[in-house]
VOSEZA-251882 format. One line per field, with one value per residue (C-alpha): residue in one letter; residue number from 1; x, z, y. Coordinates in steps of 0.02 Angstrom, whole numbers. Layout:
rest <- (a,...)
nr <- (NUM,...)
xx <- (X,...)
zz <- (Z,...)
yy <- (Y,...)
//
This chain:
rest <- (x,x,x,x,x,x,x,x,x,x,x,x,x,x,x,x,x,x,x,x,x,x,x,x,x,x,x,x,x,x,x,x,x,x,x,x,x,x,x,x,x,x,x,x,x,x,x,x,x,x,x,x,x,x,x,x,x,x,x,x,x,x,x,x,x,x,x,x,x,x,x,x,x,x,x,x,x,x,x,x,x,x,x,x,x,x,x,x,x,x,x,x,x,x,x,x,x,x,x,x,x,x,x,x,x,x,x,x,x,x,x,x,x,x,x,x,x,x,x,x,x,x,x,x,x,x,x,x,x,x,x,x,x,x,x,x,x,x,x,x,x,x,x,x,x,x,x,x,x,x,x,x,x,x,x,x,x,x,x,x,x,x,x,x,x,x,x,x,x,x,x,x,x,x,x,x,x,x,x,x,x,x,x,x,x,x,x,x,x,x,x,x,x,x,x,x,x,x,x,x,x,x,x,x,x,x,x,x,x,x,x,x,x,x,x,x,x,x,x,x,x,x,x,x,x,x,x,x,x,x,x,x,x,x,x,x,x,x,x,x,x,x,x,x,x,x,x,x,x,x,x,x,x,x,x,x,x,x,x,x,x,x,x,x,x,x,x,x,x,x,x,x,x,x,x,x,x,x,x,x,x,x,x,x,x,x,x,x,x,x,x,x,x,x,x,x,x,x,x,x,x,x,x,x,x,x,x,x,x,x,x,x,x,x,x,x,x,x,x)
nr <- (1,2,3,4,5,6,7,8,9,10,11,12,13,14,15,16,17,18,19,20,21,22,23,24,25,26,27,28,29,30,31,32,33,34,35,36,37,38,39,40,41,42,43,44,45,46,47,48,49,50,51,52,53,54,55,56,57,58,59,60,61,62,63,64,65,66,67,68,69,70,71,72,73,74,75,76,77,78,79,80,81,82,83,84,85,86,87,88,89,90,91,92,93,94,95,96,97,98,99,100,101,102,103,104,105,106,107,108,109,110,111,112,113,114,115,116,117,118,119,120,121,122,123,124,125,126,127,128,129,130,131,132,133,134,135,136,137,138,139,140,141,142,143,144,145,146,147,148,149,150,151,152,153,154,155,156,157,158,159,160,161,162,163,164,165,166,167,168,169,170,171,172,173,174,175,176,177,178,179,180,181,182,183,184,185,186,187,188,189,190,191,192,193,194,195,196,197,198,199,200,201,202,203,204,205,206,207,208,209,210,211,212,213,214,215,216,217,218,219,220,221,222,223,224,225,226,227,228,229,230,231,232,233,234,235,236,237,238,239,240,241,242,243,244,245,246,247,248,249,250,251,252,253,254,255,256,257,258,259,260,261,262,263,264,265,266,267,268,269,270,271,272,273,274,275,276,277,278,279,280,281,282,283,284,285,286,287,288,289,290,291,292,293,294,295,296,297,298,299,300,301,302,303,304,305,306,307,308,309,310,311,312,313,314,315,316,317,318,319)
xx <- (-5935,-5755,-5614,-5492,-5317,-5183,-5270,-5213,-5200,-5220,-5209,-5364,-5392,-5378,-5418,-5253,-5164,-5138,-5019,-4868,-4756,-4851,-4912,-4743,-4694,-4845,-4786,-4618,-4696,-4799,-4962,-5014,-5110,-5135,-5253,-5238,-5333,-5516,-5491,-5633,-5700,-5777,-5602,-5537,-5662,-5641,-5460,-5411,-5226,-5238,-5349,-5211,-5074,-5176,-5118,-4934,-4835,-4658,-4525,-4524,-4719,-4811,-4968,-5077,-5260,-5350,-5510,-5626,-5781,-5925,-6100,-6088,-6085,-6000,-5873,-5829,-5819,-5683,-5598,-5579,-5496,-5383,-5327,-5299,-5191,-5061,-5009,-4977,-5136,-5191,-5367,-5503,-5619,-5779,-5817,-5995,-5971,-5885,-5987,-5896,-6017,-5916,-5927,-6107,-6160,-6112,-6222,-6076,-5983,-6113,-6264,-6253,-6283,-6472,-6475,-6405,-6471,-6362,-6215,-6247,-6242,-6090,-5984,-6045,-5987,-5817,-5800,-5838,-5680,-5557,-5489,-5428,-5533,-5670,-5719,-5847,-5805,-5973,-6070,-6208,-6336,-6385,-6433,-6471,-6633,-6615,-6498,-6473,-6312,-6399,-6465,-6282,-6212,-6329,-6283,-6096,-6113,-6225,-6121,-5964,-5871,-5721,-5740,-5839,-5752,-5869,-5846,-5949,-6028,-6171,-6168,-6246,-6099,-5968,-5801,-5854,-5952,-5992,-5924,-6053,-5963,-6128,-6162,-5991,-5989,-6167,-6088,-5956,-6084,-6181,-6076,-6003,-5851,-5704,-5761,-5646,-5678,-5646,-5673,-5608,-5451,-5317,-5216,-5209,-5369,-5472,-5392,-5430,-5612,-5639,-5529,-5638,-5801,-5716,-5648,-5520,-5440,-5430,-5425,-5338,-5361,-5323,-5236,-5091,-5068,-4880,-4897,-4868,-4776,-4947,-4960,-4815,-4881,-5049,-4957,-4862,-4686,-4570,-4628,-4505,-4456,-4398,-4540,-4425,-4320,-4502,-4541,-4375,-4412,-4570,-4521,-4393,-4536,-4627,-4483,-4456,-4652,-4622,-4482,-4588,-4739,-4622,-4546,-4712,-4818,-4681,-4820,-4923,-4885,-4802,-4780,-4594,-4506,-4547,-4727,-4741,-4669,-4780,-4942,-4912,-4835,-4935,-5063,-4948,-4825,-4953,-4978,-4789,-4762,-4911,-4873,-4698,-4649,-4692,-4850,-4917,-4759,-4737,-4907,-4885,-4716,-4806,-4956,-4834,-4704,-4688,-4523,-4425,-4292,-4411,-4485,-4299,-4269,-4416,-4368,-4194,-4255,-4363,-4225)
zz <- (-4132,-4203,-4110,-4038,-4105,-4197,-4332,-4506,-4649,-4830,-4993,-5083,-5275,-5380,-5556,-5657,-5486,-5396,-5540,-5455,-5449,-5316,-5231,-5201,-5122,-5002,-4948,-4906,-4807,-4699,-4797,-4733,-4897,-5067,-5203,-5400,-5504,-5546,-5653,-5789,-5781,-5948,-6012,-5940,-5994,-6186,-6190,-6161,-6147,-6070,-5924,-5913,-5881,-5740,-5640,-5669,-5501,-5454,-5322,-5156,-5163,-5002,-5006,-5148,-5170,-5342,-5359,-5506,-5567,-5668,-5677,-5759,-5651,-5781,-5812,-5624,-5605,-5756,-5701,-5527,-5581,-5720,-5570,-5456,-5585,-5574,-5400,-5369,-5253,-5072,-5097,-5233,-5198,-5280,-5316,-5281,-5237,-5388,-5453,-5611,-5763,-5869,-5728,-5689,-5866,-5869,-5720,-5607,-5469,-5369,-5467,-5368,-5216,-5257,-5296,-5143,-5215,-5373,-5255,-5176,-5343,-5399,-5238,-5251,-5442,-5381,-5234,-5375,-5474,-5335,-5160,-5114,-4985,-5079,-5009,-5049,-5055,-5043,-4994,-4866,-5001,-5151,-5057,-4872,-4873,-4955,-4839,-4916,-4791,-4698,-4849,-4927,-4767,-4770,-4970,-4912,-4774,-4841,-4991,-4882,-4914,-4791,-4759,-4804,-4830,-4822,-4902,-4774,-4902,-5003,-5193,-5208,-5117,-5233,-5139,-5036,-4889,-4721,-4682,-4578,-4449,-4362,-4495,-4495,-4304,-4329,-4468,-4346,-4214,-4332,-4453,-4404,-4527,-4513,-4572,-4644,-4653,-4793,-4832,-4787,-4688,-4715,-4550,-4365,-4313,-4453,-4431,-4244,-4282,-4391,-4283,-4130,-4236,-4196,-4391,-4413,-4534,-4621,-4813,-4874,-5047,-5101,-4963,-5008,-5177,-5172,-4985,-4967,-4798,-4733,-4682,-4577,-4509,-4464,-4364,-4273,-4342,-4413,-4584,-4631,-4801,-4940,-5069,-5218,-5171,-5145,-5328,-5387,-5306,-5397,-5556,-5558,-5513,-5669,-5781,-5700,-5715,-5907,-5919,-5838,-5952,-6090,-6039,-5995,-6137,-6274,-6416,-6348,-6370,-6230,-6223,-6230,-6082,-6122,-6156,-5994,-5888,-5953,-5960,-5788,-5691,-5758,-5628,-5491,-5529,-5513,-5330,-5299,-5341,-5256,-5165,-5246,-5298,-5481,-5475,-5629,-5746,-5674,-5718,-5898,-5906,-5821,-5950,-6089,-6038,-6163,-6112,-5968,-6002,-5977,-5804,-5749,-5795,-5694,-5551,-5561,-5550,-5390,-5286)
yy <- (-2825,-2842,-2911,-2783,-2773,-2659,-2564,-2586,-2480,-2516,-2410,-2391,-2442,-2275,-2282,-2205,-2204,-2368,-2451,-2562,-2408,-2306,-2469,-2521,-2343,-2343,-2526,-2461,-2330,-2445,-2491,-2661,-2704,-2612,-2648,-2636,-2519,-2566,-2726,-2739,-2924,-2889,-2837,-3002,-3100,-3043,-3037,-2869,-2843,-2668,-2742,-2879,-2742,-2670,-2830,-2823,-2824,-2776,-2859,-2767,-2736,-2787,-2899,-2843,-2864,-2861,-2762,-2827,-2739,-2801,-2851,-3022,-3181,-3273,-3145,-3134,-3302,-3315,-3168,-3228,-3388,-3292,-3170,-3322,-3405,-3281,-3310,-3131,-3071,-3113,-3052,-3029,-2879,-2837,-2659,-2613,-2419,-2330,-2189,-2158,-2162,-2271,-2412,-2382,-2376,-2567,-2598,-2614,-2517,-2396,-2467,-2627,-2536,-2551,-2715,-2836,-2992,-2959,-2923,-3087,-3191,-3083,-3133,-3314,-3321,-3259,-3378,-3510,-3445,-3442,-3502,-3330,-3209,-3133,-2964,-2824,-2635,-2541,-2375,-2365,-2324,-2224,-2080,-2027,-2065,-2246,-2340,-2507,-2573,-2699,-2792,-2779,-2847,-2997,-3021,-3018,-3140,-3267,-3270,-3310,-3143,-3131,-2943,-2791,-2625,-2471,-2304,-2220,-2096,-2125,-2129,-1956,-1884,-1951,-1924,-1762,-1717,-1801,-1972,-2072,-2135,-2183,-2294,-2372,-2399,-2488,-2597,-2646,-2699,-2804,-2886,-3060,-3033,-2903,-2725,-2593,-2413,-2285,-2106,-1940,-2006,-1874,-1857,-1923,-1854,-1926,-2096,-2081,-2037,-2191,-2313,-2264,-2357,-2530,-2555,-2692,-2580,-2402,-2389,-2214,-2152,-1987,-1927,-2052,-1968,-1881,-1915,-2113,-2093,-2047,-2241,-2222,-2061,-2140,-2273,-2161,-2198,-2074,-2015,-1881,-1899,-1774,-1759,-1744,-1894,-1988,-1921,-1988,-2161,-2157,-2115,-2263,-2378,-2325,-2368,-2533,-2567,-2519,-2642,-2783,-2761,-2765,-2931,-3007,-2958,-2954,-2957,-2802,-2628,-2550,-2369,-2312,-2252,-2069,-2123,-2220,-2098,-1947,-2049,-2125,-1982,-1849,-1811,-1864,-1732,-1600,-1662,-1680,-1502,-1429,-1277,-1244,-1071,-1024,-1129,-1053,-1080,-1260,-1294,-1238,-1359,-1496,-1493,-1501,-1653,-1789,-1866,-1924,-1794,-1658,-1739,-1753,-1572,-1519,-1625,-1555,-1376,-1403,-1506)
//
């Protein structure tokens, strides 16, 4: 049984979304912890510069954890050592739940749900490379008739993991459908380590339902996109803010992130300000402007943005 205490909230790792600019916004609005995008252990081990860019942080961020994915123990040990040497992160997390094909093709992510023994070995390898807490993010199993959760819990505990984060949907459900709070509640009862819950939390009602399982913390993912103030709202704090002003802060953070990357990686190709803003903000912008009048024309303009001035023009027209 988990100890009682005030519930904590974290921003889930979301590929293509949780860069330093967005993480900092979520921290400002009350996220107790944020996670990097998924970082490839193979990429780090083979010297991929773009992979290293994913670990850039900005001043003003709250505590940040780094999520790694991979299936090779040597690469994960190396990556844990490399990430720890940066001195930027408070935790290393192993992804054993992502169902995206480019991840599962490597034998990583959700593929690992079916192999608790391998999960154990990968967590042990990460622990050899770091003194930071190592945690596991996983799912209950590949499908409802094949629950692997208890074997995964044993793998995590015997490997010395510090916590387990459960996306309480089966791999077959991807990111939709029922969130199995009954399994999450049973996991809390069985575990000797802190348990965090993930999946389907989008408002106070869904947060309270997950909190009732006894979890130590709740991870929020897609519901935070274009809505970083959700963390304040879930804590019962004043979450009123102007979406356009939040968007402007987000955009300023992307520009600052681009400057940090150019400074820290002077020999790498870093996109121009125009390129960085259009790439990093493209999918975010659709969410910030959802429900606005003239949606069809707005979508057309958003699909064609290539420069910072075009983004500012659209923002100005929506203010």
